PDB file of N, CA, C and O in Angstrom:
ATOM      1  N   MET A   1       0.819  -1.191   0.000  1.00  0.00           N
ATOM      2  CA  MET A   1       0.000   0.000   0.000  1.00  0.00           C
ATOM      3  C   MET A   1       0.864   1.258   0.000  1.00  0.00           C
ATOM      4  O   MET A   1       0.532   2.243  -0.660  1.00  0.00           O
ATOM      5  N   SER A   2       1.967   1.226   0.735  1.00  0.00           N
ATOM      6  CA  SER A   2       2.815   2.416   0.783  1.00  0.00           C
ATOM      7  C   SER A   2       3.449   2.687  -0.578  1.00  0.00           C
ATOM      8  O   SER A   2       3.699   3.843  -0.922  1.00  0.00           O
ATOM      9  N   GLU A   3       3.713   1.634  -1.360  1.00  0.00           N
ATOM     10  CA  GLU A   3       4.242   1.849  -2.719  1.00  0.00           C
ATOM     11  C   GLU A   3       3.230   2.591  -3.578  1.00  0.00           C
ATOM     12  O   GLU A   3       3.587   3.479  -4.353  1.00  0.00           O
ATOM     13  N   PHE A   4       1.974   2.221  -3.433  1.00  0.00           N
ATOM     14  CA  PHE A   4       0.934   2.899  -4.193  1.00  0.00           C
ATOM     15  C   PHE A   4       0.867   4.375  -3.807  1.00  0.00           C
ATOM     16  O   PHE A   4       0.795   5.242  -4.677  1.00  0.00           O
ATOM     17  N   LEU A   5       0.890   4.659  -2.513  1.00  0.00           N
ATOM     18  CA  LEU A   5       0.820   6.042  -2.057  1.00  0.00           C
ATOM     19  C   LEU A   5       2.068   6.834  -2.427  1.00  0.00           C
ATOM     20  O   LEU A   5       2.002   8.046  -2.629  1.00  0.00           O
ATOM     21  N   TYR A   6       3.191   6.156  -2.514  1.00  0.00           N
ATOM     22  CA  TYR A   6       4.453   6.806  -2.867  1.00  0.00           C
ATOM     23  C   TYR A   6       4.502   7.122  -4.361  1.00  0.00           C
ATOM     24  O   TYR A   6       5.211   8.041  -4.772  1.00  0.00           O
ATOM     25  N   MET A   7       3.773   6.387  -5.164  1.00  0.00           N
ATOM     26  CA  MET A   7       3.645   6.593  -6.609  1.00  0.00           C
ATOM     27  C   MET A   7       4.992   6.606  -7.324  1.00  0.00           C
ATOM     28  O   MET A   7       5.199   7.396  -8.245  1.00  0.00           O
ATOM     29  N   GLY A   8       5.894   5.746  -6.909  1.00  0.00           N
ATOM     30  CA  GLY A   8       7.180   5.651  -7.595  1.00  0.00           C
ATOM     31  C   GLY A   8       8.015   6.913  -7.495  1.00  0.00           C
ATOM     32  O   GLY A   8       8.819   7.195  -8.384  1.00  0.00           O
ATOM     33  N   GLY A   9       7.839   7.668  -6.436  1.00  0.00           N
ATOM     34  CA  GLY A   9       8.610   8.887  -6.234  1.00  0.00           C
ATOM     35  C   GLY A   9       7.920  10.141  -6.739  1.00  0.00           C
ATOM     36  O   GLY A   9       8.418  11.247  -6.531  1.00  0.00           O
ATOM     37  N   TYR A  10       6.788   9.986  -7.393  1.00  0.00           N
ATOM     38  CA  TYR A  10       6.083  11.137  -7.958  1.00  0.00           C
ATOM     39  C   TYR A  10       4.867  11.557  -7.134  1.00  0.00           C
ATOM     40  O   TYR A  10       4.025  12.312  -7.620  1.00  0.00           O
ATOM     41  N   ALA A  11       4.767  11.087  -5.924  1.00  0.00           N
ATOM     42  CA  ALA A  11       3.595  11.375  -5.094  1.00  0.00           C
ATOM     43  C   ALA A  11       3.416  12.871  -4.854  1.00  0.00           C
ATOM     44  O   ALA A  11       2.284  13.343  -4.749  1.00  0.00           O
ATOM     45  N   ALA A  12       4.505  13.621  -4.766  1.00  0.00           N
ATOM     46  CA  ALA A  12       4.420  15.055  -4.521  1.00  0.00           C
ATOM     47  C   ALA A  12       3.754  15.784  -5.691  1.00  0.00           C
ATOM     48  O   ALA A  12       3.255  16.896  -5.521  1.00  0.00           O
ATOM     49  N   TYR A  13       3.743  15.172  -6.864  1.00  0.00           N
ATOM     50  CA  TYR A  13       3.110  15.773  -8.036  1.00  0.00           C
ATOM     51  C   TYR A  13       1.733  15.176  -8.305  1.00  0.00           C
ATOM     52  O   TYR A  13       0.821  15.871  -8.754  1.00  0.00           O
ATOM     53  N   VAL A  14       1.592  13.883  -8.028  1.00  0.00           N
ATOM     54  CA  VAL A  14       0.357  13.181  -8.374  1.00  0.00           C
ATOM     55  C   VAL A  14      -0.780  13.547  -7.425  1.00  0.00           C
ATOM     56  O   VAL A  14      -1.863  13.913  -7.883  1.00  0.00           O
ATOM     57  N   TRP A  15      -0.562  13.457  -6.123  1.00  0.00           N
ATOM     58  CA  TRP A  15      -1.648  13.685  -5.174  1.00  0.00           C
ATOM     59  C   TRP A  15      -2.178  15.120  -5.191  1.00  0.00           C
ATOM     60  O   TRP A  15      -3.393  15.306  -5.129  1.00  0.00           O
ATOM     61  N   PRO A  16      -1.321  16.140  -5.273  1.00  0.00           N
ATOM     62  CA  PRO A  16      -1.889  17.492  -5.389  1.00  0.00           C
ATOM     63  C   PRO A  16      -2.706  17.688  -6.672  1.00  0.00           C
ATOM     64  O   PRO A  16      -3.707  18.405  -6.668  1.00  0.00           O
ATOM     65  N   SER A  17      -2.286  17.062  -7.750  1.00  0.00           N
ATOM     66  CA  SER A  17      -3.068  17.202  -8.985  1.00  0.00           C
ATOM     67  C   SER A  17      -4.413  16.490  -8.851  1.00  0.00           C
ATOM     68  O   SER A  17      -5.416  16.974  -9.375  1.00  0.00           O
ATOM     69  N   TYR A  18      -4.450  15.357  -8.165  1.00  0.00           N
ATOM     70  CA  TYR A  18      -5.736  14.691  -7.896  1.00  0.00           C
ATOM     71  C   TYR A  18      -6.636  15.581  -7.035  1.00  0.00           C
ATOM     72  O   TYR A  18      -7.832  15.704  -7.296  1.00  0.00           O
ATOM     73  N   LEU A  19      -6.057  16.189  -6.022  1.00  0.00           N
ATOM     74  CA  LEU A  19      -6.845  17.056  -5.146  1.00  0.00           C
ATOM     75  C   LEU A  19      -7.359  18.283  -5.899  1.00  0.00           C
ATOM     76  O   LEU A  19      -8.496  18.707  -5.694  1.00  0.00           O
ATOM     77  N   LEU A  20      -6.532  18.847  -6.759  1.00  0.00           N
ATOM     78  CA  LEU A  20      -6.967  19.993  -7.551  1.00  0.00           C
ATOM     79  C   LEU A  20      -8.098  19.610  -8.499  1.00  0.00           C
ATOM     80  O   LEU A  20      -9.065  20.357  -8.651  1.00  0.00           O
ATOM     81  N   ALA A  21      -7.978  18.452  -9.131  1.00  0.00           N
ATOM     82  CA  ALA A  21      -9.042  17.985 -10.028  1.00  0.00           C
ATOM     83  C   ALA A  21     -10.336  17.750  -9.252  1.00  0.00           C
ATOM     84  O   ALA A  21     -11.414  18.097  -9.733  1.00  0.00           O
ATOM     85  N   LEU A  22     -10.242  17.169  -8.067  1.00  0.00           N
ATOM     86  CA  LEU A  22     -11.423  16.948  -7.235  1.00  0.00           C
ATOM     87  C   LEU A  22     -12.058  18.271  -6.824  1.00  0.00           C
ATOM     88  O   LEU A  22     -13.282  18.405  -6.840  1.00  0.00           O
ATOM     89  N   LEU A  23     -11.241  19.235  -6.461  1.00  0.00           N
ATOM     90  CA  LEU A  23     -11.750  20.546  -6.083  1.00  0.00           C
ATOM     91  C   LEU A  23     -12.492  21.208  -7.248  1.00  0.00           C
ATOM     92  O   LEU A  23     -13.558  21.792  -7.054  1.00  0.00           O
ATOM     93  N   ILE A  24     -11.937  21.119  -8.436  1.00  0.00           N
ATOM     94  CA  ILE A  24     -12.585  21.706  -9.609  1.00  0.00           C
ATOM     95  C   ILE A  24     -13.911  21.008  -9.905  1.00  0.00           C
ATOM     96  O   ILE A  24     -14.895  21.665 -10.243  1.00  0.00           O
ATOM     97  N   LEU A  25     -13.942  19.696  -9.781  1.00  0.00           N
ATOM     98  CA  LEU A  25     -15.191  18.966 -10.007  1.00  0.00           C
ATOM     99  C   LEU A  25     -16.265  19.365  -8.999  1.00  0.00           C
ATOM    100  O   LEU A  25     -17.427  19.545  -9.363  1.00  0.00           O
ATOM    101  N   VAL A  26     -15.879  19.501  -7.747  1.00  0.00           N
ATOM    102  CA  VAL A  26     -16.839  19.900  -6.713  1.00  0.00           C
ATOM    103  C   VAL A  26     -17.343  21.319  -6.980  1.00  0.00           C
ATOM    104  O   VAL A  26     -18.534  21.591  -6.836  1.00  0.00           O
ATOM    105  N   LEU A  27     -16.445  22.217  -7.366  1.00  0.00           N
ATOM    106  CA  LEU A  27     -16.874  23.580  -7.680  1.00  0.00           C
ATOM    107  C   LEU A  27     -17.817  23.604  -8.871  1.00  0.00           C
ATOM    108  O   LEU A  27     -18.759  24.396  -8.900  1.00  0.00           O
ATOM    109  N   ASN A  28     -17.575  22.751  -9.850  1.00  0.00           N
ATOM    110  CA  ASN A  28     -18.474  22.670 -11.003  1.00  0.00           C
ATOM    111  C   ASN A  28     -19.848  22.134 -10.625  1.00  0.00           C
ATOM    112  O   ASN A  28     -20.830  22.425 -11.309  1.00  0.00           O
ATOM    113  N   LEU A  29     -19.934  21.381  -9.585  1.00  0.00           N
ATOM    114  CA  LEU A  29     -21.228  20.883  -9.120  1.00  0.00           C
ATOM    115  C   LEU A  29     -21.957  21.912  -8.263  1.00  0.00           C
ATOM    116  O   LEU A  29     -23.183  22.012  -8.329  1.00  0.00           O
ATOM    117  N   VAL A  30     -21.228  22.669  -7.469  1.00  0.00           N
ATOM    118  CA  VAL A  30     -21.821  23.579  -6.497  1.00  0.00           C
ATOM    119  C   VAL A  30     -22.141  24.949  -7.101  1.00  0.00           C
ATOM    120  O   VAL A  30     -23.144  25.557  -6.728  1.00  0.00           O
ATOM    121  N   ALA A  31     -21.337  25.434  -7.998  1.00  0.00           N
ATOM    122  CA  ALA A  31     -21.486  26.789  -8.538  1.00  0.00           C
ATOM    123  C   ALA A  31     -22.863  27.062  -9.143  1.00  0.00           C
ATOM    124  O   ALA A  31     -23.409  28.137  -8.896  1.00  0.00           O
ATOM    125  N   PRO A  32     -23.454  26.154  -9.918  1.00  0.00           N
ATOM    126  CA  PRO A  32     -24.776  26.459 -10.486  1.00  0.00           C
ATOM    127  C   PRO A  32     -25.854  26.702  -9.437  1.00  0.00           C
ATOM    128  O   PRO A  32     -26.764  27.496  -9.672  1.00  0.00           O
ATOM    129  N   PHE A  33     -25.775  26.046  -8.298  1.00  0.00           N
ATOM    130  CA  PHE A  33     -26.761  26.259  -7.244  1.00  0.00           C
ATOM    131  C   PHE A  33     -26.673  27.675  -6.690  1.00  0.00           C
ATOM    132  O   PHE A  33     -27.696  28.317  -6.450  1.00  0.00           O
ATOM    133  N   TYR A  34     -25.453  28.162  -6.487  1.00  0.00           N
ATOM    134  CA  TYR A  34     -25.283  29.518  -5.997  1.00  0.00           C
ATOM    135  C   TYR A  34     -25.718  30.543  -7.035  1.00  0.00           C
ATOM    136  O   TYR A  34     -26.322  31.558  -6.689  1.00  0.00           O
ATOM    137  N   CYS A  35     -25.419  30.290  -8.289  1.00  0.00           N
ATOM    138  CA  CYS A  35     -25.835  31.215  -9.346  1.00  0.00           C
ATOM    139  C   CYS A  35     -27.357  31.256  -9.461  1.00  0.00           C
ATOM    140  O   CYS A  35     -27.934  32.330  -9.632  1.00  0.00           O
ATOM    141  N   ALA A  36     -28.004  30.112  -9.370  1.00  0.00           N
ATOM    142  CA  ALA A  36     -29.465  30.071  -9.455  1.00  0.00           C
ATOM    143  C   ALA A  36     -30.078  30.825  -8.278  1.00  0.00           C
ATOM    144  O   ALA A  36     -31.068  31.535  -8.447  1.00  0.00           O
ATOM    145  N   ARG A  37     -29.507  30.678  -7.112  1.00  0.00           N
ATOM    146  CA  ARG A  37     -30.009  31.390  -5.941  1.00  0.00           C
ATOM    147  C   ARG A  37     -29.896  32.902  -6.124  1.00  0.00           C
ATOM    148  O   ARG A  37     -30.804  33.654  -5.769  1.00  0.00           O
ATOM    149  N   ARG A  38     -28.769  33.330  -6.683  1.00  0.00           N
ATOM    150  CA  ARG A  38     -28.563  34.753  -6.923  1.00  0.00           C
ATOM    151  C   ARG A  38     -29.559  35.288  -7.950  1.00  0.00           C
ATOM    152  O   ARG A  38     -30.081  36.392  -7.790  1.00  0.00           O
ATOM    153  N   VAL A  39     -29.822  34.523  -8.989  1.00  0.00           N
ATOM    154  CA  VAL A  39     -30.782  34.942 -10.015  1.00  0.00           C
ATOM    155  C   VAL A  39     -32.191  35.019  -9.430  1.00  0.00           C
ATOM    156  O   VAL A  39     -32.933  35.956  -9.722  1.00  0.00           O
ATOM    157  N   LYS A  40     -32.560  34.044  -8.611  1.00  0.00           N
ATOM    158  CA  LYS A  40     -33.887  34.065  -7.986  1.00  0.00           C
ATOM    159  C   LYS A  40     -34.053  35.289  -7.105  1.00  0.00           C
ATOM    160  O   LYS A  40     -35.105  35.927  -7.126  1.00  0.00           O
ATOM    161  N   ARG A  41     -33.029  35.627  -6.329  1.00  0.00           N
ATOM    162  CA  ARG A  41     -33.099  36.819  -5.477  1.00  0.00           C
ATOM    163  C   ARG A  41     -33.275  38.080  -6.313  1.00  0.00           C
ATOM    164  O   ARG A  41     -34.058  38.962  -5.962  1.00  0.00           O
ATOM    165  N   ALA A  42     -32.545  38.160  -7.416  1.00  0.00           N
ATOM    166  CA  ALA A  42     -32.652  39.338  -8.282  1.00  0.00           C
ATOM    167  C   ALA A  42     -34.050  39.435  -8.875  1.00  0.00           C
ATOM    168  O   ALA A  42     -34.605  40.529  -8.978  1.00  0.00           O
ATOM    169  N   LEU A  43     -34.620  38.305  -9.265  1.00  0.00           N
ATOM    170  CA  LEU A  43     -35.968  38.325  -9.825  1.00  0.00           C
ATOM    171  C   LEU A  43     -37.002  38.752  -8.792  1.00  0.00           C
ATOM    172  O   LEU A  43     -37.916  39.514  -9.104  1.00  0.00           O
ATOM    173  N   VAL A  44     -36.863  38.271  -7.581  1.00  0.00           N
ATOM    174  CA  VAL A  44     -37.783  38.668  -6.506  1.00  0.00           C
ATOM    175  C   VAL A  44     -37.649  40.158  -6.233  1.00  0.00           C
ATOM    176  O   VAL A  44     -38.647  40.855  -6.050  1.00  0.00           O
ATOM    177  N   ARG A  45     -36.409  40.646  -6.205  1.00  0.00           N
ATOM    178  CA  ARG A  45     -36.178  42.070  -5.978  1.00  0.00           C
ATOM    179  C   ARG A  45     -36.817  42.908  -7.087  1.00  0.00           C
ATOM    180  O   ARG A  45     -37.448  43.928  -6.808  1.00  0.00           O
ATOM    181  N   LYS A  46     -36.658  42.484  -8.337  1.00  0.00           N
ATOM    182  CA  LYS A  46     -37.267  43.215  -9.453  1.00  0.00           C
ATOM    183  C   LYS A  46     -38.791  43.184  -9.372  1.00  0.00           C
ATOM    184  O   LYS A  46     -39.449  44.183  -9.666  1.00  0.00           O
ATOM    185  N   ALA A  47     -39.353  42.048  -8.976  1.00  0.00           N
ATOM    186  CA  ALA A  47     -40.806  41.932  -8.860  1.00  0.00           C
ATOM    187  C   ALA A  47     -41.322  42.863  -7.771  1.00  0.00           C
ATOM    188  O   ALA A  47     -42.359  43.503  -7.946  1.00  0.00           O
ATOM    189  N   ARG A  48     -40.619  42.946  -6.659  1.00  0.00           N
ATOM    190  CA  ARG A  48     -41.041  43.859  -5.582  1.00  0.00           C
ATOM    191  C   ARG A  48     -40.974  45.302  -6.029  1.00  0.00           C
ATOM    192  O   ARG A  48     -41.874  46.089  -5.736  1.00  0.00           O
ATOM    193  N   LEU A  49     -39.914  45.656  -6.738  1.00  0.00           N
ATOM    194  CA  LEU A  49     -39.782  47.028  -7.221  1.00  0.00           C
ATOM    195  C   LEU A  49     -40.857  47.374  -8.232  1.00  0.00           C
ATOM    196  O   LEU A  49     -41.369  48.494  -8.230  1.00  0.00           O
ATOM    197  N   SER A  50     -41.206  46.436  -9.091  1.00  0.00           N
ATOM    198  CA  SER A  50     -42.233  46.713 -10.106  1.00  0.00           C
ATOM    199  C   SER A  50     -43.610  46.834  -9.447  1.00  0.00           C
ATOM    200  O   SER A  50     -44.445  47.602  -9.924  1.00  0.00           O
ATOM    201  N   ARG A  51     -43.865  46.098  -8.372  1.00  0.00           N
ATOM    202  CA  ARG A  51     -45.142  46.227  -7.671  1.00  0.00           C
ATOM    203  C   ARG A  51     -45.264  47.590  -7.002  1.00  0.00           C
ATOM    204  O   ARG A  51     -46.342  48.183  -6.971  1.00  0.00           O
ATOM    205  N   ARG A  52     -44.143  48.082  -6.465  1.00  0.00           N
ATOM    206  CA  ARG A  52     -44.168  49.395  -5.822  1.00  0.00           C
ATOM    207  C   ARG A  52     -44.396  50.510  -6.843  1.00  0.00           C
ATOM    208  O   ARG A  52     -45.054  51.507  -6.548  1.00  0.00           O
ATOM    209  N   ALA A  53     -43.849  50.331  -8.036  1.00  0.00           N
ATOM    210  CA  ALA A  53     -43.933  51.379  -9.067  1.00  0.00           C
ATOM    211  C   ALA A  53     -45.335  51.512  -9.619  1.00  0.00           C
ATOM    212  O   ALA A  53     -45.713  52.585 -10.087  1.00  0.00           O
ATOM    213  N   THR A  54     -46.112  50.448  -9.574  1.00  0.00           N
ATOM    214  CA  THR A  54     -47.470  50.534 -10.151  1.00  0.00           C
ATOM    215  C   THR A  54     -48.511  50.917  -9.135  1.00  0.00           C
ATOM    216  O   THR A  54     -49.691  51.027  -9.470  1.00  0.00           O
TER     217      THR A  54
END
């Protein structure tokens, strides 16, 4: 098992790249939810403003 984790001496390069790839994948999954929430808030704000104007 330690040989696998050592990656033939390249562990210092391999594991950080795996972690970076995992981080990017997680951000790609989470980002749309935050963007949708922001858009919904903006739409609600616009609807409230338009109700006040009429």
